[in-house]
C-alpha positions as CSV (number, residue, x, y, z in Angstrom):
1,M,-19.1,-1.4,12.8
2,A,-18.2,-5.0,12.1
3,N,-14.8,-6.5,13.0
4,F,-13.6,-7.5,9.5
5,Q,-11.5,-10.6,8.9
6,N,-9.3,-11.8,6.0
7,G,-8.6,-8.3,4.8
8,G,-12.2,-7.1,4.5
9,E,-12.7,-3.3,4.7
10,C,-15.4,-0.8,5.0
11,F,-15.2,2.7,3.5
12,E,-18.0,5.3,3.8
13,G,-20.6,2.7,4.6
14,V,-19.6,0.4,1.7
15,C,-18.1,-2.9,2.9
16,E,-16.1,-5.2,0.7
17,C,-14.6,-8.6,1.2
18,P,-11.5,-9.7,-0.6
19,E,-11.8,-12.2,-3.4
20,N,-12.6,-15.7,-2.2
21,Y,-14.3,-14.4,1.0
22,K,-17.9,-13.6,1.9
23,G,-20.1,-13.0,4.9
24,E,-21.0,-10.1,7.2
25,S,-17.4,-9.7,8.4
26,C,-15.7,-11.6,5.5
27,E,-15.3,-14.6,7.8
28,E,-16.5,-17.3,5.3
29,E,-14.1,-18.6,2.7
30,V,-15.6,-19.2,-0.8
31,V,-14.8,-22.7,-1.9
32,P,-14.9,-23.3,-5.7
33,N,-16.9,-26.1,-7.3
34,K,-14.2,-26.8,-9.9
35,V,-10.5,-26.0,-10.3
36,F,-8.8,-25.4,-13.7
37,I,-5.0,-25.6,-13.9
38,E,-3.6,-23.9,-16.9
39,S,0.1,-24.8,-16.6
40,I,2.8,-26.1,-14.3
41,E,6.1,-24.4,-14.3
42,L,9.1,-26.4,-13.3
43,V,11.2,-23.5,-12.0
44,S,14.4,-25.4,-11.9
45,I,15.7,-29.0,-11.9
46,S,19.0,-30.5,-10.8
47,Q,21.2,-31.4,-13.7
48,V,22.4,-34.5,-11.7
49,D,20.6,-37.2,-9.8
50,P,20.7,-37.4,-6.0
51,D,23.9,-39.6,-6.3
52,G,25.6,-36.8,-8.4
53,N,25.4,-38.6,-11.7
54,P,24.1,-36.9,-14.9
55,W,20.5,-37.8,-15.8
56,D,21.6,-38.4,-19.5
57,E,24.9,-39.1,-21.2
58,D,24.9,-35.5,-22.5
59,W,24.2,-34.3,-18.9
60,L,21.0,-32.4,-19.6
61,P,17.7,-34.3,-18.8
62,D,14.9,-34.7,-21.3
63,V,12.0,-33.9,-19.0
64,F,8.3,-34.6,-19.1
65,L,5.6,-34.4,-16.4
66,E,3.0,-37.0,-15.6
67,I,-0.1,-35.8,-13.7
68,N,-2.4,-38.2,-11.9
69,K,-5.7,-37.5,-10.1
70,S,-7.1,-40.1,-7.7
71,G,-4.3,-42.6,-8.7
72,I,-5.2,-42.6,-12.4
73,E,-2.8,-41.2,-15.0
74,D,-4.7,-38.4,-16.5
75,F,-2.2,-36.4,-18.4
76,E,1.4,-36.5,-19.7
77,T,3.1,-33.4,-21.1
78,G,5.3,-33.3,-24.1
79,V,9.0,-33.8,-23.6
80,V,11.5,-30.9,-23.3
81,L,14.8,-32.0,-24.6
82,D,18.0,-31.0,-22.8
83,L,16.2,-28.9,-20.1
84,N,18.5,-26.4,-18.6
85,G,16.6,-24.0,-16.4
86,S,12.8,-23.4,-16.1
87,H,10.0,-24.5,-18.3
88,I,6.3,-23.9,-18.4
89,F,4.3,-27.1,-19.2
90,P,0.8,-26.4,-20.6
91,V,-1.6,-28.7,-18.7
92,N,-5.2,-27.4,-19.1
93,M,-6.8,-29.8,-16.6
94,T,-10.1,-29.4,-14.8
95,F,-10.6,-30.9,-11.3
96,E,-14.2,-31.6,-10.5
97,S,-13.5,-31.2,-6.8
98,P,-11.0,-28.7,-5.3
99,W,-10.1,-31.3,-2.7
100,T,-8.9,-33.9,-5.2
101,P,-5.2,-34.6,-4.7
102,M,-3.0,-34.3,-7.7
103,T,0.3,-36.2,-8.1
104,I,3.0,-34.5,-10.4
105,S,5.8,-36.8,-11.4
106,V,8.9,-35.4,-13.1
107,W,10.6,-37.9,-15.5
108,D,13.7,-38.0,-17.5
109,L,13.0,-39.6,-20.9
110,D,15.6,-42.2,-22.0
111,N,16.0,-43.7,-25.5
112,D,14.6,-47.0,-24.0
113,E,11.3,-45.8,-22.5
114,T,11.4,-48.7,-20.0
115,L,14.4,-47.0,-18.5
116,N,12.9,-43.5,-17.9
117,A,14.3,-42.1,-14.7
118,W,11.9,-40.8,-12.1
119,M,13.3,-37.4,-11.0
120,Q,10.8,-35.9,-8.5
121,L,7.3,-36.3,-7.1
122,I,4.9,-33.8,-5.5
123,V,1.4,-34.5,-4.2
124,V,-0.8,-31.4,-3.8
125,R,-4.4,-30.4,-3.5
126,P,-5.2,-27.6,-5.9
127,Y,-7.2,-25.8,-3.2
128,Q,-6.3,-25.8,0.5
129,E,-8.8,-24.5,3.1
130,G,-7.5,-21.3,4.7
131,Q,-4.8,-21.0,2.1
132,G,-6.8,-20.6,-1.0
133,F,-4.9,-21.7,-4.1
134,P,-1.2,-22.2,-3.3
135,T,0.7,-21.5,-6.4
136,E,4.3,-22.4,-5.3
137,F,5.5,-25.7,-4.0
138,T,9.0,-26.9,-3.4
139,V,9.8,-30.6,-3.0
140,T,13.1,-31.3,-1.2
141,E,14.7,-34.8,-0.9
142,G,18.1,-34.6,0.8
143,D,20.0,-32.0,-1.2
144,F,17.7,-32.4,-4.2
145,S,15.1,-29.6,-4.4
146,T,12.6,-28.9,-7.1
147,P,10.3,-25.8,-7.1
148,F,7.0,-25.8,-8.9
149,Q,4.5,-23.1,-9.8
150,L,0.9,-23.7,-10.7
151,K,-1.2,-21.3,-12.8
152,F,-4.9,-21.4,-12.3
C-alpha cells in the first residue's frame, strides 16, 4: 500500500488524489497552464488614510482598482462611490502563465483625477507552488490593513 501525500486516499483498492494533485502517491502538484480570475473582493478598507485624515471631504472613499500584469496596466474597475464596507469588483482576467505576478492598486477617485489618492497595493502570483491558489491576502502597512479575496 502506497504512502499517500497531500490528502490522497485509497478505499477498497480504488485510490484517489485530491484536486490539483496526481502521481502514484499524490506527490505531484498539477500546475495549470492558465489562470482565470473572476473577481476581487475588497473585504474592508479604512475610512481614513494612514495619517487619520478622511479620504474624501464626505469621509467615504470613491474606490476603484487598477490591475497590472508584468508592469503594464491591464485593467481598471469601475468606481464604487462612498464605499463603506466590502465590495466585489468583477475582473474577468486571464493570466497566460500561473507564475505571472499581478499588482492590485486600490485608489480613491477625486474630482480632479490628477489628485487620485493611492490607498493600498498588493503584489501576488495567482498560483503559488505548494499552496495552490491562495484566495485571501491581507496587506498591512502600519495600522492600515486591507484584506482581499480572489475568486478563480
